[in-house]
NUVO-211921 format. One record per residue (C-alpha): residue in one letter; y, x, z; residue number from 0; chain. Coordinates in nm, 4 decimals, padded with zeros to 6 digits, always signed. Example, Ala and Ser with C-alpha at 12.3 -4.5 7.8 and 13.67 -1.06 7.14 Angstrom:
r res->A	py->-00.4500	px->+01.2300	pz->+00.7800	n->0	chain->A;
r res->S	py->-00.1060	px->+01.3670	pz->+00.7140	n->1	chain->A;
***
This chain:
r res->X	py->-01.8554	px->+01.6637	pz->-23.4009	n->0	chain->A;
r res->X	py->-02.0507	px->+01.4934	pz->-23.6819	n->1	chain->A;
r res->X	py->-02.1066	px->+01.1873	pz->-23.4663	n->2	chain->A;
r res->X	py->-01.7334	px->+01.1636	pz->-23.3873	n->3	chain->A;
r res->X	py->-01.6502	px->+01.1869	pz->-23.7583	n->4	chain->A;
r res->X	py->-01.8902	px->+00.9044	pz->-23.8410	n->5	chain->A;
r res->X	py->-01.7474	px->+00.6983	pz->-23.5571	n->6	chain->A;
r res->X	py->-01.3910	px->+00.7532	pz->-23.6808	n->7	chain->A;
r res->X	py->-01.4932	px->+00.6467	pz->-24.0330	n->8	chain->A;
r res->X	py->-01.6410	px->+00.3233	pz->-23.9002	n->9	chain->A;
r res->X	py->-01.3387	px->+00.2492	pz->-23.6836	n->10	chain->A;
r res->X	py->-01.1001	px->+00.3100	pz->-23.9712	n->11	chain->A;
r res->X	py->-01.3159	px->+00.0783	pz->-24.1784	n->12	chain->A;
r res->X	py->-01.2639	px->-00.2070	pz->-23.9350	n->13	chain->A;
r res->X	py->-00.8883	px->-00.1966	pz->-23.9879	n->14	chain->A;
r res->X	py->-00.9255	px->-00.2949	pz->-24.3532	n->15	chain->A;
r res->X	py->-01.1551	px->-00.5937	pz->-24.3126	n->16	chain->A;
r res->X	py->-01.0534	px->-00.8970	pz->-24.5120	n->17	chain->A;
r res->X	py->-01.0073	px->-01.1335	pz->-24.2203	n->18	chain->A;
r res->X	py->-00.8333	px->-01.4619	pz->-24.2832	n->19	chain->A;
r res->X	py->-00.4902	px->-01.5046	pz->-24.1326	n->20	chain->A;
r res->X	py->-00.6221	px->-01.7660	pz->-23.8884	n->21	chain->A;
r res->X	py->-00.8855	px->-01.5252	pz->-23.7537	n->22	chain->A;
r res->X	py->-00.6315	px->-01.2456	pz->-23.7163	n->23	chain->A;
r res->X	py->-00.4033	px->-01.4796	pz->-23.5250	n->24	chain->A;
r res->X	py->-00.6866	px->-01.5835	pz->-23.2933	n->25	chain->A;
r res->X	py->-00.7811	px->-01.2213	pz->-23.2281	n->26	chain->A;
r res->X	py->-00.4198	px->-01.1281	pz->-23.1549	n->27	chain->A;
r res->X	py->-00.3712	px->-01.4269	pz->-22.9243	n->28	chain->A;
r res->X	py->-00.6937	px->-01.3540	pz->-22.7364	n->29	chain->A;
r res->X	py->-00.6506	px->-00.9783	pz->-22.7023	n->30	chain->A;
r res->X	py->-00.2752	px->-00.9958	pz->-22.6483	n->31	chain->A;
r res->X	py->-00.2834	px->-01.2657	pz->-22.3795	n->32	chain->A;
r res->X	py->-00.0238	px->-01.2381	pz->-22.1034	n->33	chain->A;
r res->X	py->-00.0715	px->-00.9322	pz->-21.8857	n->34	chain->A;
r res->X	py->-00.3307	px->-00.7663	pz->-22.1109	n->35	chain->A;
r res->X	py->-00.2620	px->-00.4237	pz->-22.2623	n->36	chain->A;
r res->X	py->-00.4370	px->-00.3128	pz->-22.5804	n->37	chain->A;
r res->X	py->-00.6718	px->-00.0169	pz->-22.5415	n->38	chain->A;
r res->X	py->-00.7525	px->+00.2892	pz->-22.7530	n->39	chain->A;
r res->X	py->-01.0570	px->+00.1838	pz->-22.9579	n->40	chain->A;
r res->X	py->-01.1531	px->+00.5373	pz->-23.0559	n->41	chain->A;
r res->X	py->-01.1548	px->+00.6479	pz->-22.6919	n->42	chain->A;
r res->X	py->-01.3701	px->+00.3500	pz->-22.5929	n->43	chain->A;
r res->X	py->-01.6184	px->+00.3957	pz->-22.8772	n->44	chain->A;
r res->X	py->-01.6364	px->+00.7703	pz->-22.8117	n->45	chain->A;
r res->X	py->-01.7233	px->+00.6952	pz->-22.4504	n->46	chain->A;
r res->X	py->-01.9968	px->+00.4581	pz->-22.5642	n->47	chain->A;
r res->X	py->-02.1268	px->+00.7120	pz->-22.8154	n->48	chain->A;
r res->X	py->-02.1917	px->+00.9542	pz->-22.5307	n->49	chain->A;
r res->X	py->-02.4248	px->+00.6954	pz->-22.3726	n->50	chain->A;
r res->X	py->-02.6559	px->+00.6395	pz->-22.6693	n->51	chain->A;
r res->X	py->-03.0058	px->+00.7801	pz->-22.6371	n->52	chain->A;
r res->X	py->-03.1223	px->+00.6923	pz->-22.9914	n->53	chain->A;
r res->X	py->-02.9286	px->+00.9797	pz->-23.1462	n->54	chain->A;
r res->X	py->-03.1733	px->+01.0249	pz->-23.4347	n->55	chain->A;
r res->X	py->-03.0954	px->+00.6739	pz->-23.5610	n->56	chain->A;
r res->X	py->-02.8641	px->+00.6296	pz->-23.8590	n->57	chain->A;
r res->X	py->-02.6310	px->+00.4294	pz->-23.6353	n->58	chain->A;
r res->X	py->-02.6902	px->+00.5258	pz->-23.2698	n->59	chain->A;
r res->X	py->-02.6420	px->+00.2192	pz->-23.0525	n->60	chain->A;
r res->X	py->-02.6361	px->+00.0022	pz->-23.3633	n->61	chain->A;
r res->X	py->-02.8930	px->-00.2447	pz->-23.2277	n->62	chain->A;
r res->X	py->-02.7058	px->-00.2961	pz->-22.8997	n->63	chain->A;
r res->X	py->-02.5372	px->-00.6337	pz->-22.8652	n->64	chain->A;
r res->X	py->-02.1742	px->-00.7116	pz->-22.7827	n->65	chain->A;
r res->X	py->-02.2442	px->-00.8334	pz->-22.4286	n->66	chain->A;
r res->X	py->-02.4208	px->-00.5106	pz->-22.3335	n->67	chain->A;
r res->X	py->-02.1406	px->-00.3008	pz->-22.4788	n->68	chain->A;
r res->X	py->-01.8774	px->-00.5057	pz->-22.2979	n->69	chain->A;
r res->X	py->-02.0643	px->-00.4584	pz->-21.9698	n->70	chain->A;
r res->X	py->-02.1005	px->-00.0835	pz->-22.0281	n->71	chain->A;
r res->X	py->-01.7284	px->-00.0420	pz->-22.0916	n->72	chain->A;
r res->X	py->-01.6214	px->-00.2433	pz->-21.7884	n->73	chain->A;
r res->X	py->-01.8679	px->-00.0917	pz->-21.5421	n->74	chain->A;
r res->X	py->-01.7830	px->+00.2640	pz->-21.6451	n->75	chain->A;
r res->X	py->-01.4107	px->+00.2062	pz->-21.5860	n->76	chain->A;
r res->X	py->-01.4338	px->+00.2123	pz->-21.2042	n->77	chain->A;
r res->X	py->-01.6386	px->+00.4226	pz->-20.9634	n->78	chain->A;
r res->X	py->-01.7675	px->+00.1387	pz->-20.7467	n->79	chain->A;
r res->X	py->-02.1198	px->+00.0061	pz->-20.8013	n->80	chain->A;
r res->X	py->-02.0734	px->-00.2711	pz->-20.5417	n->81	chain->A;
r res->X	py->-01.9370	px->-00.5236	pz->-20.7858	n->82	chain->A;
r res->X	py->-01.9365	px->-00.8853	pz->-20.8959	n->83	chain->A;
r res->X	py->-01.8908	px->-00.9500	pz->-21.2660	n->84	chain->A;
r res->X	py->-01.8178	px->-01.2706	pz->-21.4576	n->85	chain->A;
r res->X	py->-01.8538	px->-01.2615	pz->-21.8366	n->86	chain->A;
r res->X	py->-01.7633	px->-01.5387	pz->-22.0811	n->87	chain->A;
r res->X	py->-01.8598	px->-01.5375	pz->-22.4488	n->88	chain->A;
r res->X	py->-01.7304	px->-01.7365	pz->-22.7445	n->89	chain->A;
r res->X	py->-01.8091	px->-01.6829	pz->-23.1111	n->90	chain->A;
r res->X	py->-01.6645	px->-01.7679	pz->-23.4492	n->91	chain->A;
r res->X	py->-01.8730	px->-01.7765	pz->-23.7645	n->92	chain->A;
r res->X	py->-01.6618	px->-01.6467	pz->-24.0522	n->93	chain->A;
r res->X	py->-01.7608	px->-01.5948	pz->-24.4127	n->94	chain->A;
r res->X	py->-01.8001	px->-01.2341	pz->-24.5232	n->95	chain->A;
r res->X	py->-01.9260	px->-01.1656	pz->-24.8785	n->96	chain->A;
r res->X	py->-02.0592	px->-01.5196	pz->-24.9008	n->97	chain->A;
r res->X	py->-02.2590	px->-01.5060	pz->-24.5768	n->98	chain->A;
r res->X	py->-02.1761	px->-01.6156	pz->-24.2211	n->99	chain->A;
r res->X	py->-02.0718	px->-01.3326	pz->-23.9902	n->100	chain->A;
r res->X	py->-02.0442	px->-01.3703	pz->-23.6109	n->101	chain->A;
r res->X	py->-01.7222	px->-01.2551	pz->-23.4467	n->102	chain->A;
r res->X	py->-01.7663	px->-01.2306	pz->-23.0691	n->103	chain->A;
r res->X	py->-01.4831	px->-01.3010	pz->-22.8233	n->104	chain->A;
r res->X	py->-01.5718	px->-01.1732	pz->-22.4757	n->105	chain->A;
r res->X	py->-01.3888	px->-01.1652	pz->-22.1456	n->106	chain->A;
r res->X	py->-01.5241	px->-00.9559	pz->-21.8579	n->107	chain->A;
r res->X	py->-01.3808	px->-00.9984	pz->-21.5077	n->108	chain->A;
r res->X	py->-01.5066	px->-00.7119	pz->-21.2939	n->109	chain->A;
r res->X	py->-01.4445	px->-00.7207	pz->-20.9177	n->110	chain->A;
r res->X	py->-01.4867	px->-00.4272	pz->-20.6815	n->111	chain->A;
r res->X	py->-01.6376	px->-00.5619	pz->-20.3589	n->112	chain->A;
r res->X	py->-01.6951	px->-00.2180	pz->-20.2069	n->113	chain->A;
r res->X	py->-01.3979	px->-00.2221	pz->-19.9716	n->114	chain->A;
r res->X	py->-01.4634	px->-00.5821	pz->-19.8705	n->115	chain->A;
r res->X	py->-01.8213	px->-00.4896	pz->-19.7783	n->116	chain->A;
r res->X	py->-01.6916	px->-00.1890	pz->-19.5842	n->117	chain->A;
r res->X	py->-01.4524	px->-00.4118	pz->-19.3882	n->118	chain->A;
r res->X	py->-01.7360	px->-00.6530	pz->-19.3082	n->119	chain->A;
r res->X	py->-01.9545	px->-00.3612	pz->-19.1979	n->120	chain->A;
r res->X	py->-01.6795	px->-00.2257	pz->-18.9705	n->121	chain->A;
r res->X	py->-01.6395	px->-00.5702	pz->-18.8151	n->122	chain->A;
r res->X	py->-02.0125	px->-00.5828	pz->-18.7446	n->123	chain->A;
r res->X	py->-02.0786	px->-00.2244	pz->-18.6282	n->124	chain->A;
r res->X	py->-01.7440	px->-00.0591	pz->-18.5553	n->125	chain->A;
r res->X	py->-01.5549	px->+00.1912	pz->-18.7687	n->126	chain->A;
r res->X	py->-01.7124	px->+00.4954	pz->-18.6061	n->127	chain->A;
r res->X	py->-02.0516	px->+00.4168	pz->-18.7575	n->128	chain->A;
r res->X	py->-01.9281	px->+00.3342	pz->-19.1085	n->129	chain->A;
r res->X	py->-01.8812	px->+00.5708	pz->-19.4042	n->130	chain->A;
r res->X	py->-01.5402	px->+00.6303	pz->-19.5620	n->131	chain->A;
r res->X	py->-01.3806	px->+00.4238	pz->-19.8383	n->132	chain->A;
r res->X	py->-01.5064	px->+00.6448	pz->-20.1201	n->133	chain->A;
r res->X	py->-01.8673	px->+00.5958	pz->-20.0105	n->134	chain->A;
r res->X	py->-01.8326	px->+00.2204	pz->-20.0576	n->135	chain->A;
r res->X	py->-01.6765	px->+00.2503	pz->-20.4014	n->136	chain->A;
r res->X	py->-01.3211	px->+00.2792	pz->-20.5285	n->137	chain->A;
r res->X	py->-01.1553	px->+00.0985	pz->-20.8156	n->138	chain->A;
r res->X	py->-00.9340	px->-00.1979	pz->-20.8970	n->139	chain->A;
r res->X	py->-01.0418	px->-00.5465	pz->-20.9944	n->140	chain->A;
r res->X	py->-01.0109	px->-00.5532	pz->-21.3723	n->141	chain->A;
r res->X	py->-01.0211	px->-00.8061	pz->-21.6559	n->142	chain->A;
r res->X	py->-01.1203	px->-00.6959	pz->-22.0056	n->143	chain->A;
r res->X	py->-01.1099	px->-00.8733	pz->-22.3404	n->144	chain->A;
r res->X	py->-01.3119	px->-00.7617	pz->-22.6412	n->145	chain->A;
r res->X	py->-01.3694	px->-00.8685	pz->-23.0000	n->146	chain->A;
r res->X	py->-01.6838	px->-00.7407	pz->-23.1730	n->147	chain->A;
r res->X	py->-01.8384	px->-00.7946	pz->-23.5155	n->148	chain->A;
r res->X	py->-02.1230	px->-00.6447	pz->-23.7224	n->149	chain->A;
r res->X	py->-02.0299	px->-00.3595	pz->-23.9561	n->150	chain->A;
r res->X	py->-02.2016	px->-00.0624	pz->-24.1247	n->151	chain->A;
r res->X	py->-02.5358	px->-00.0794	pz->-23.9435	n->152	chain->A;
r res->X	py->-02.3803	px->-00.1769	pz->-23.6105	n->153	chain->A;
r res->X	py->-02.4719	px->-00.5159	pz->-23.4682	n->154	chain->A;
r res->X	py->-02.1536	px->-00.5159	pz->-23.2620	n->155	chain->A;
r res->X	py->-01.8655	px->-00.2904	pz->-23.3582	n->156	chain->A;
r res->X	py->-01.5551	px->-00.3049	pz->-23.1429	n->157	chain->A;
r res->X	py->-01.2661	px->-00.4606	pz->-23.3370	n->158	chain->A;
r res->X	py->-01.0080	px->-00.4888	pz->-23.0593	n->159	chain->A;
r res->X	py->-00.9857	px->-00.4547	pz->-22.6799	n->160	chain->A;
r res->X	py->-00.7406	px->-00.5042	pz->-22.3959	n->161	chain->A;
r res->X	py->-00.7410	px->-00.5100	pz->-22.0184	n->162	chain->A;
r res->X	py->-00.5317	px->-00.5957	pz->-21.7149	n->163	chain->A;
r res->X	py->-00.5508	px->-00.5412	pz->-21.3410	n->164	chain->A;
r res->X	py->-00.6502	px->-00.8427	pz->-21.1294	n->165	chain->A;
r res->X	py->-00.4426	px->-00.8433	pz->-20.8116	n->166	chain->A;
r res->X	py->-00.6058	px->-00.8914	pz->-20.4732	n->167	chain->A;
r res->X	py->-00.4098	px->-01.2158	pz->-20.4333	n->168	chain->A;
r res->X	py->-00.5392	px->-01.3487	pz->-20.7646	n->169	chain->A;
r res->X	py->-00.8937	px->-01.2328	pz->-20.6919	n->170	chain->A;
r res->X	py->-00.9075	px->-01.4342	pz->-20.3696	n->171	chain->A;
r res->X	py->-00.8576	px->-01.7518	pz->-20.5763	n->172	chain->A;
r res->X	py->-01.0852	px->-01.6623	pz->-20.8693	n->173	chain->A;
r res->X	py->-01.4230	px->-01.8247	pz->-20.9304	n->174	chain->A;
r res->X	py->-01.7283	px->-01.6407	pz->-21.0598	n->175	chain->A;
r res->X	py->-02.0084	px->-01.8653	pz->-21.1874	n->176	chain->A;
r res->X	py->-01.9158	px->-02.1529	pz->-20.9546	n->177	chain->A;
r res->X	py->-01.8673	px->-01.9202	pz->-20.6551	n->178	chain->A;
r res->X	py->-01.5650	px->-01.7533	pz->-20.4941	n->179	chain->A;
r res->X	py->-01.5504	px->-01.4101	pz->-20.6556	n->180	chain->A;
r res->X	py->-01.4803	px->-01.2258	pz->-20.3295	n->181	chain->A;
r res->X	py->-01.7310	px->-01.4114	pz->-20.1090	n->182	chain->A;
r res->X	py->-02.0209	px->-01.1698	pz->-20.0586	n->183	chain->A;
r res->X	py->-02.2287	px->-01.4483	pz->-19.9006	n->184	chain->A;
r res->X	py->-02.2018	px->-01.6759	pz->-20.2073	n->185	chain->A;
r res->X	py->-02.5294	px->-01.6189	pz->-20.3906	n->186	chain->A;
r res->X	py->-02.6840	px->-01.7483	pz->-20.7117	n->187	chain->A;
r res->X	py->-02.9421	px->-01.9217	pz->-20.4915	n->188	chain->A;
r res->X	py->-02.6722	px->-02.1736	pz->-20.4032	n->189	chain->A;
r res->X	py->-02.5719	px->-02.2860	pz->-20.7530	n->190	chain->A;
r res->X	py->-02.9053	px->-02.4225	pz->-20.8850	n->191	chain->A;
r res->X	py->-03.2705	px->-02.4950	pz->-20.8165	n->192	chain->A;
r res->X	py->-03.4580	px->-02.2037	pz->-20.9701	n->193	chain->A;
r res->X	py->-03.8149	px->-02.2025	pz->-21.1054	n->194	chain->A;
r res->X	py->-04.0236	px->-01.8868	pz->-21.1376	n->195	chain->A;
r res->X	py->-04.1137	px->-01.7606	pz->-21.4852	n->196	chain->A;
r res->X	py->-04.4640	px->-01.6206	pz->-21.5267	n->197	chain->A;
r res->X	py->-04.5519	px->-01.3379	pz->-21.7637	n->198	chain->A;
r res->X	py->-04.3891	px->-01.0121	pz->-21.8662	n->199	chain->A;
r res->X	py->-04.1303	px->-00.8991	pz->-22.1169	n->200	chain->A;
r res->X	py->-04.2022	px->-00.6583	pz->-22.4029	n->201	chain->A;
r res->X	py->-04.1089	px->-00.2953	pz->-22.3430	n->202	chain->A;
r res->X	py->-03.8827	px->-00.1000	pz->-22.5751	n->203	chain->A;
r res->X	py->-03.7398	px->+00.2550	pz->-22.5771	n->204	chain->A;
r res->X	py->-03.4111	px->+00.2786	pz->-22.3881	n->205	chain->A;
r res->X	py->-03.1055	px->+00.2833	pz->-22.6124	n->206	chain->A;
r res->X	py->-02.8770	px->+00.3819	pz->-22.3211	n->207	chain->A;
r res->X	py->-02.9333	px->+00.4592	pz->-21.9504	n->208	chain->A;
r res->X	py->-03.1215	px->+00.1544	pz->-21.8218	n->209	chain->A;
r res->X	py->-03.1650	px->+00.2546	pz->-21.4580	n->210	chain->A;
r res->X	py->-02.9327	px->+00.3688	pz->-21.1806	n->211	chain->A;
r res->X	py->-03.0345	px->+00.4127	pz->-20.8201	n->212	chain->A;
r res->X	py->-03.3763	px->+00.2610	pz->-20.8823	n->213	chain->A;
r res->X	py->-03.2466	px->-00.0674	pz->-21.0281	n->214	chain->A;
r res->X	py->-03.1340	px->-00.1752	pz->-21.3738	n->215	chain->A;
r res->X	py->-02.7865	px->-00.1094	pz->-21.5040	n->216	chain->A;
r res->X	py->-02.5843	px->-00.4248	pz->-21.5802	n->217	chain->A;
r res->X	py->-02.6227	px->-00.3714	pz->-21.9551	n->218	chain->A;
r res->X	py->-03.0011	px->-00.3432	pz->-21.9329	n->219	chain->A;
r res->X	py->-03.0250	px->-00.6518	pz->-21.7121	n->220	chain->A;
r res->X	py->-02.8293	px->-00.8414	pz->-21.9777	n->221	chain->A;
r res->X	py->-03.0586	px->-00.7080	pz->-22.2518	n->222	chain->A;
r res->X	py->-03.3709	px->-00.8276	pz->-22.0700	n->223	chain->A;
r res->X	py->-03.2262	px->-01.1756	pz->-22.0277	n->224	chain->A;
r res->X	py->-03.1281	px->-01.1751	pz->-22.3957	n->225	chain->A;
r res->X	py->-03.4906	px->-01.1069	pz->-22.4875	n->226	chain->A;
r res->X	py->-03.6117	px->-01.3688	pz->-22.2406	n->227	chain->A;
r res->X	py->-03.3883	px->-01.6352	pz->-22.3972	n->228	chain->A;
r res->X	py->-03.4444	px->-01.5231	pz->-22.7604	n->229	chain->A;
r res->X	py->-03.0910	px->-01.3964	pz->-22.8119	n->230	chain->A;
r res->X	py->-03.2453	px->-01.0559	pz->-22.8815	n->231	chain->A;
r res->X	py->-03.5837	px->-00.9492	pz->-23.0164	n->232	chain->A;
r res->X	py->-03.8162	px->-00.6752	pz->-22.8928	n->233	chain->A;
r res->X	py->-04.1574	px->-00.8020	pz->-23.0034	n->234	chain->A;
r res->X	py->-04.2118	px->-00.5137	pz->-23.2457	n->235	chain->A;
r res->X	py->-04.1445	px->-00.2542	pz->-22.9751	n->236	chain->A;
r res->X	py->-03.7813	px->-00.1965	pz->-23.0671	n->237	chain->A;
r res->X	py->-03.4800	px->-00.3830	pz->-22.9342	n->238	chain->A;
r res->X	py->-03.2375	px->-00.5693	pz->-23.1596	n->239	chain->A;
r res->X	py->-02.9637	px->-00.8144	pz->-23.0675	n->240	chain->A;
r res->X	py->-02.9686	px->-01.1334	pz->-23.2782	n->241	chain->A;
r res->X	py->-02.7251	px->-01.3575	pz->-23.0892	n->242	chain->A;
r res->X	py->-02.9468	px->-01.6608	pz->-23.1373	n->243	chain->A;
r res->X	py->-02.8597	px->-01.9810	pz->-23.3177	n->244	chain->A;
r res->X	py->-02.4893	px->-02.0592	pz->-23.3284	n->245	chain->A;
r res->X	py->-02.4350	px->-02.3841	pz->-23.1354	n->246	chain->A;
r res->X	py->-02.3030	px->-02.6793	pz->-23.3327	n->247	chain->A;
r res->X	py->-02.1033	px->-02.7908	pz->-23.0283	n->248	chain->A;
r res->X	py->-01.9071	px->-02.4646	pz->-23.0069	n->249	chain->A;
r res->X	py->-01.5319	px->-02.5239	pz->-23.0275	n->250	chain->A;
r res->X	py->-01.3440	px->-02.2353	pz->-23.1881	n->251	chain->A;
r res->X	py->-01.3466	px->-01.9299	pz->-22.9629	n->252	chain->A;
r res->X	py->-01.3940	px->-02.1355	pz->-22.6454	n->253	chain->A;
r res->X	py->-01.6676	px->-01.9731	pz->-22.4337	n->254	chain->A;
r res->X	py->-02.0085	px->-02.1382	pz->-22.4148	n->255	chain->A;
r res->X	py->-02.2155	px->-01.8469	pz->-22.2813	n->256	chain->A;
r res->X	py->-02.1600	px->-01.7212	pz->-21.9275	n->257	chain->A;
r res->X	py->-02.3104	px->-01.4247	pz->-21.7437	n->258	chain->A;
r res->X	py->-02.2757	px->-01.3420	pz->-21.3765	n->259	chain->A;
r res->X	py->-02.3792	px->-01.0130	pz->-21.2157	n->260	chain->A;
r res->X	py->-02.3972	px->-00.9266	pz->-20.8457	n->261	chain->A;
r res->X	py->-02.4602	px->-00.5550	pz->-20.8002	n->262	chain->A;
r res->X	py->-02.5509	px->-00.3802	pz->-20.4741	n->263	chain->A;
r res->X	py->-02.3940	px->-00.6444	pz->-20.2502	n->264	chain->A;
r res->X	py->-02.6764	px->-00.6442	pz->-19.9940	n->265	chain->A;
r res->X	py->-02.8344	px->-00.3889	pz->-19.7635	n->266	chain->A;
r res->X	py->-03.0740	px->-00.2709	pz->-20.0364	n->267	chain->A;
r res->X	py->-02.9801	px->-00.1585	pz->-20.3856	n->268	chain->A;
r res->X	py->-03.0222	px->-00.4501	pz->-20.6209	n->269	chain->A;
r res->X	py->-02.8800	px->-00.6399	pz->-20.9147	n->270	chain->A;
r res->X	py->-02.8913	px->-01.0167	pz->-20.9588	n->271	chain->A;
r res->X	py->-02.8018	px->-01.1398	pz->-21.3077	n->272	chain->A;
r res->X	py->-02.7680	px->-01.4931	pz->-21.4467	n->273	chain->A;
r res->X	py->-02.7265	px->-01.5913	pz->-21.8121	n->274	chain->A;
r res->X	py->-02.6100	px->-01.9499	pz->-21.8698	n->275	chain->A;
r res->X	py->-02.6005	px->-02.1221	pz->-22.2096	n->276	chain->A;
r res->X	py->-02.3934	px->-02.4423	pz->-22.2155	n->277	chain->A;
r res->X	py->-02.3679	px->-02.5583	pz->-22.5789	n->278	chain->A;
r res->X	py->-02.7287	px->-02.6099	pz->-22.6789	n->279	chain->A;
r res->X	py->-02.8507	px->-02.7611	pz->-23.0053	n->280	chain->A;
r res->X	py->-03.0808	px->-02.9830	pz->-22.7984	n->281	chain->A;
r res->X	py->-03.0820	px->-03.3597	pz->-22.7486	n->282	chain->A;
r res->X	py->-03.2358	px->-03.3482	pz->-22.4003	n->283	chain->A;
r res->X	py->-03.0959	px->-03.0361	pz->-22.2313	n->284	chain->A;
r res->X	py->-02.7240	px->-02.9884	pz->-22.1671	n->285	chain->A;
r res->X	py->-02.7456	px->-02.6303	pz->-22.0393	n->286	chain->A;
r res->X	py->-03.0028	px->-02.3705	pz->-21.9486	n->287	chain->A;
r res->X	py->-02.9874	px->-02.0560	pz->-21.7375	n->288	chain->A;
r res->X	py->-03.2126	px->-01.7549	pz->-21.6928	n->289	chain->A;
r res->X	py->-03.2013	px->-01.5255	pz->-21.3925	n->290	chain->A;
r res->X	py->-03.3199	px->-01.1707	pz->-21.3320	n->291	chain->A;
r res->X	py->-03.3458	px->-01.0465	pz->-20.9719	n->292	chain->A;
r res->X	py->-03.4014	px->-00.6729	pz->-20.9226	n->293	chain->A;
r res->X	py->-03.4308	px->-00.5492	pz->-20.5642	n->294	chain->A;
r res->X	py->-03.5239	px->-00.1833	pz->-20.5197	n->295	chain->A;
r res->X	py->-03.6980	px->-00.1887	pz->-20.8573	n->296	chain->A;
r res->X	py->-03.9032	px->-00.5062	pz->-20.8031	n->297	chain->A;
r res->X	py->-03.8064	px->-00.7607	pz->-21.0689	n->298	chain->A;
r res->X	py->-03.8346	px->-01.1401	pz->-21.0756	n->299	chain->A;
r res->X	py->-03.7446	px->-01.3822	pz->-21.3550	n->300	chain->A;
r res->X	py->-03.6374	px->-01.7426	pz->-21.3004	n->301	chain->A;
r res->X	py->-03.4927	px->-02.0334	pz->-21.4979	n->302	chain->A;
r res->X	py->-03.3167	px->-02.3645	pz->-21.4501	n->303	chain->A;
r res->X	py->-03.2020	px->-02.6403	pz->-21.6843	n->304	chain->A;
r res->X	py->-02.9601	px->-02.9318	pz->-21.6681	n->305	chain->A;
r res->X	py->-03.0724	px->-03.2440	pz->-21.8582	n->306	chain->A;
r res->X	py->-02.8345	px->-03.4598	pz->-22.0554	n->307	chain->A;
r res->X	py->-02.7558	px->-03.8052	pz->-21.9154	n->308	chain->A;
r res->X	py->-03.0480	px->-04.0396	pz->-21.9768	n->309	chain->A;
r res->X	py->-03.3130	px->-03.7642	pz->-21.9817	n->310	chain->A;
***
């Protein structure tokens, strides 16, 4: 009960923030885009609060970044764990009490591939040897939009949220990280030449469930890539989202950070996650991507980079 009261206080606090009119208009246009319906923020944050494991902290979940929270919300909304997810991230730097404050604009497109995989399995082996629909995962394709900002000890507090259903017809035309969203054979292997990364990541106490079925949850996979690319810090043994340096080339709320997640699309449980950064403050490199492959608990890290013309 105490935790809910604190949460309600924080949420009520976000409604009185002194945003400029231009920022409010951008939030409303983004969240209220055609087909999207605004969601109950208290219900969403209460659901997240039930996931936090650092309950002795002043602000449980306060160190968790906006991308992890967005992934947690979207993945918990449907039963299926056979999914493909495409996340885009844009950010505005606004002045708050004389200091720059990041406001994150995130879209998550979350596709349920469970029934498609079941249909492919039936075609290969016959329906008599294939489990029912529920076993392969139920749930609609869904698009979410979120706005987060730091407030009261929280690195990423939810300011606004909306969602809409993605129709099957639309999904067949959608692209996810340069691949058809509903093509189970379209892998991250096909979009770049990947180089192995040697070494290990620091370990930190889990802030939320980091494992499901022997492989990482989408949020934890994102967190590890954030640490790998220095968008989060865990060197001192605790995790904290930083967001990294704001790119000079960023244009308004236009996305420059893209994450793709393939979850349990093969015969073994696994999650394949790619983080791509496209607006670098770098003269030689146009974009860089990090990849985390987790198959039955065995994890590999890879990277690729695209040079600018002339380099």
